[in-house]
Residue, then its C-alpha position, 0 to 999 in steps of 0.5 A: m621153958l626151953s635154954v637157946t644161945i642167940n648170938g651167943t647169948k643164952k636165952q630161956i624162950s617158950e616151947g614154940t617159939k619161932i626163931k624170927d621173933l629171937v633175930d634180928k629183923k633184917a635176918i632173912a633165915a637162920e643157922m640151927d646147929a650147924v644147920e640152916v633153917d626158916l625163921s618160921r620153924s618153931l623150936t621144941k624139946e629138941d631144940d633145948g640147948a640149940k646154938i642160932e645164928p641170924i644170917f643176914f644178906d650181906s654173907m655168902k649163906g644169906k645171898e644163896i638163900f636169897w637168890h635162891s627165894a628169887s628163882h622161885l619168885m620168877t618161876q610162880a611170875i612165870l607160870r602165872i604168865f604162861k598158865n596156858q603152858n605146861i612147864g616142866l621144871g629143872v633145877g634152879m638154884p643161886v649162883g656166883d653172881g644171882f640166880y637161875q631156872d630151868y624150864d621145859m616150855e615153849t619158846i622164850h623171848p628176850e622182851d618177855l623178860e619185862k612181863i615175868e619182872q611184871e608180875m614178880r613186882k605184883i607177887v613181891n607187893e602182895g606179900l606171901e608168907i612162904t612156908q615148908k612143909d613136910v609130905p608123904k612122897k606119893e603126894a608129892l609124886e600125884f601133884y607133879k604126875n605131869d612133871p617128868y622133870k621134878i618126879e625124878l628129883t622127887n624119887a632121887v629124895e630119900g626116905n617117904e617124904v620130901s620137902m615142899y615150899s610154898q608161897g600163894e598158889f604157888k608149891n614147889l619140892c626144894k629142902g631150903p631154907h627161904v626169907p620169910n615172905t616175898s615183899h622181902i625180894k624188894a629188887f630184880k632183875l632178870t639178865r639173860i635166856a640161855g641154854a641147857y641140856w638136863r642133868g647137864d647130859s647133852k644126850n638129854k633135852m636142851l630146856t631154857r635156862i633165865y637168870g637174874i639177880a635179886f637185892p633186899e634194896e633197890k640203891q643194892l640194884k642200881e649198884y650192881l647194875n653199875f658194877i654190870e655195866e663198868a665191867k664190861k668196859r673190862d672185859h679184857r677179852k675186848l681190850g685184848q683185842e682192840l689193845e693188840l694183847f692177844s687173841l683167842d682163834d676158832e681155826a685153832g679151837p677154843g680155849f687154846p691163845f694166841f700171844h701177839p706182840k705187845g701182848m708178849i711184851i707184858w708177859n715177858i716182863l712178868q717173867d723178868f719180875w718172877r725170874k729175879e724174887h725167885t733168885k733173890e730167894e734161892y730157886h733155881e729154876v728148870r724146865t721139864p718136857i710136855i708129853l710124858k709117858k702114863d707110868l709116871w702119871l700112873q705113879s704119881g696119882h694123876w692116872d686115878h684121880y684126874r685124866d677126865n681132865m688130861y690130853f693123851t697121845k700114842i708113841d711108838n705104840a706106848d701111852f703118853a699124857v700131855k701134862p695138866m700139872n709140873c710136879p711128876g716132872g719136877i719129881l725126875i728131876y730131883k731123882k737124878r742125884p742123891h741129896s743131903y740135908r744140908e740142901l733142905p730147903l730145896r727150891i726148884g721153880e718151873m713156868g711150865l705149859v701144861h693142859r687141861h681138858e676144860l668143858s667148852g660152855v665153861l672156857a672164858g678169854l684167858f680166865r679158863v683156857r685148855c693150854f696155861t703156864q704155871d709160875d710152878a714151883h716144888i721144895y723140898c724140905t724137912e718136917e721141920q722146916a716145912k712150916d717155916e717154908i709155907k712162911r716164907i712163900i707168903a711172904l713172897i706172894d704178899r710181896f709180889y701181890k702189893v706191887f700190882g696194888f691187890n690186896y687178898k683173902v685166904e683160905l685153908s682148903t683141907q684135903p678130900s677124904e677121897g685123897m691120897g694119903s692116911a688120916k694121920l698125915k692128913k692131919k700133920s700137913e694141915d696143922a702146918l698150914r694153919e700154924a703158919l697162917e696163925e703165927l703169922k696173924i693172918p685171917y683165914v677161912v677153912k674149906e672143908g674137902e676142898g683141897a688137892f687131891y694129895g694134899p690139903k692147900i693154901d689159897f689167895h684170893i685177890e680183889d681187884c679194883l671192883k671188888r672181886t676175887w680170883q683166887c691166883g695163889t696157892i700153897q699145898f703140902d705134900f707127904n704123898m708124891p715123895e711116899r709114890f716116888d721114892l724120893r730120899y734124902m742123906a739125913e744127919d745121922g748118915t741115912d738116905k732112909h729119909r723122906p722129904v716133904m714136897l711144898h706146891r706153890v704157884i703165885y701167879g697162878s696161871m699166866e694167861r689168867f693173872l693177864g686177864i686179870l691185869i686187863e680188867h683191873y687196870a681197864g687195859k690202862f697198864p702202869l708204866w712199868l708193863a705198859p706194851v708202850q710207853i711213850k709216844v712221841m708224836t711230831v707236828s710236823d715235817k720240820s719237827l722230825d729230825y728232832g722227834n728222831q733225837v727224842v726217839r733215839k735217846l728215849m731207846d737207848q734207855e730201854f724206854r718201850v717207844e713209838l714215833d707217830t710222824r703221819a701228817e695229822s693234827i696232834p688232837r687226832k694224835v692225842r686220841e688215838a695214843q689214848l685209845q691204846k690206853i699209852p701211859l705217856m705223851v710226848t709233843v715236839g714242833e718247833k718251838e720244843a727243837e728249838k728250846n731243845v725240851l718236850a710237851v709231854r701230856t700223861l693218860d688221865g689228861k695233864v700236860h706239862f710244857d717246857v720239860t727237859i729231856d734230861d728230866f723226862i727220862a728221870k722221872v720215867k725211870k724213876l716211875v719203872d724202877e719203883k713200878s708205881q701204879k700211878t704215873e704222875m710227871 
């Protein structure tokens, strides 16, 4: 008999028992002693004392396993349909929203995807068992003798054996794990065809990449497809152009956004809000140059750890770099004069424009650009003050996100093993971040080795109205930069040999990216306090033109953002055009309104309020703006 722990409960089982007989029927795989395994795995004496946890589709690990299995299903269907072709199999894997597989094959057309889906359904109905076997590498190479991609992948595996999976006639080199049976993959959709270089290298052959999505139930697929349609409507690139907020221009080069007047209104509101809140928190704002000498980047460590993401230039025959981060410039300001322990914590903020070299294939509207503005801040404090400062930053981030109606999740990322600094300093900094989160009772997930090269970090992932998450805020703990730049402060003992701790943090993250998120979150229907045009005043005819001008002047005196529409068009048409521009409030003035000195007010959701006095209207609008309300209710 063997003793194993299933979901925290110890059980005595017979040797040879399969994991699938010990877990819930909805499980698709399992984790045994922190290693992902197939449910078909039989337990042996070596597994005595093992801890087993089932993996379900609703976890990220479960989705990745399920989608990887779906890529195998798609490949089996393609090999059946195009059996007369000698198809080379590149890499297939799960991605953030489904799966893909690369193929070296003759031309495939979008209309072929439906045929592939039909064959996939046949394979699902066949209920083929998915099994794993370790085979000698020599045998695998013989099996793949006509596929140069699989030969390359097989040779890259260490040892004399490789893992192979089979389902019916289809066999594939793969480490797994996979779902137990093709019948588990009940709902799927192949979404698009793209090109991808083998190994991501443009010197290699361009392969055909097919993307798809899969779920255990048809209902989940329908919900996903509805979500995709809604996301398309909210695409910030489309809305950004329609609402005249920003543009991207091929003439200027990819990844460099241009902000138009209406986009700048939102930008400035976000920036003004940031400044006011940081003034309350005793931050001091600075500005540092965009281009700095190479020596500075060598000293900071960016030259060794971040050079591939940087742009360079020469000035007077000396090497310079365009800054990818603001921290070295801020450090030079700190070093310009001596500091006392009485000044600490010293909070320095900067809305700093940075440039990073991103591959053109990953650029995506405002979400991934090559120049962006970080709402950066660096806090210089003592080791003893660090934890309280982290808690204070968390409270500020929480306050910001609540204003926009965002919930968020938190991750603690430890420093990568190749990062700067000693193991002792790494542990100290990780402990400070962890303790701050635990004392505030904030749930978090640990991401091993995903911190910055100079220290660990806390990341904040905000959730939009479609339940998508976006990493925005971050707090990074840094012992290394103060050491590299010999930063000091005068302590109570009268000596200046003491090093401050440095905390790096952002809240918006990137102003450009945050604006893109807001566009999609609100679907362009910005709340009143953020809307580029808050009120559109529309005259019924020329007879009410004077009254319309009076109303506009009064509203502008209150610093509301107002436009006047006096065109000889019908009111329904003017209203429709204002709605398309997502203007929150539409005011109609005609002869009746002029005689009674009132307004007819329509909100963007279609509600109309008649005989509203100008004073009442101003008071309500002012209240909604001052409160930064998410709703426009009159």
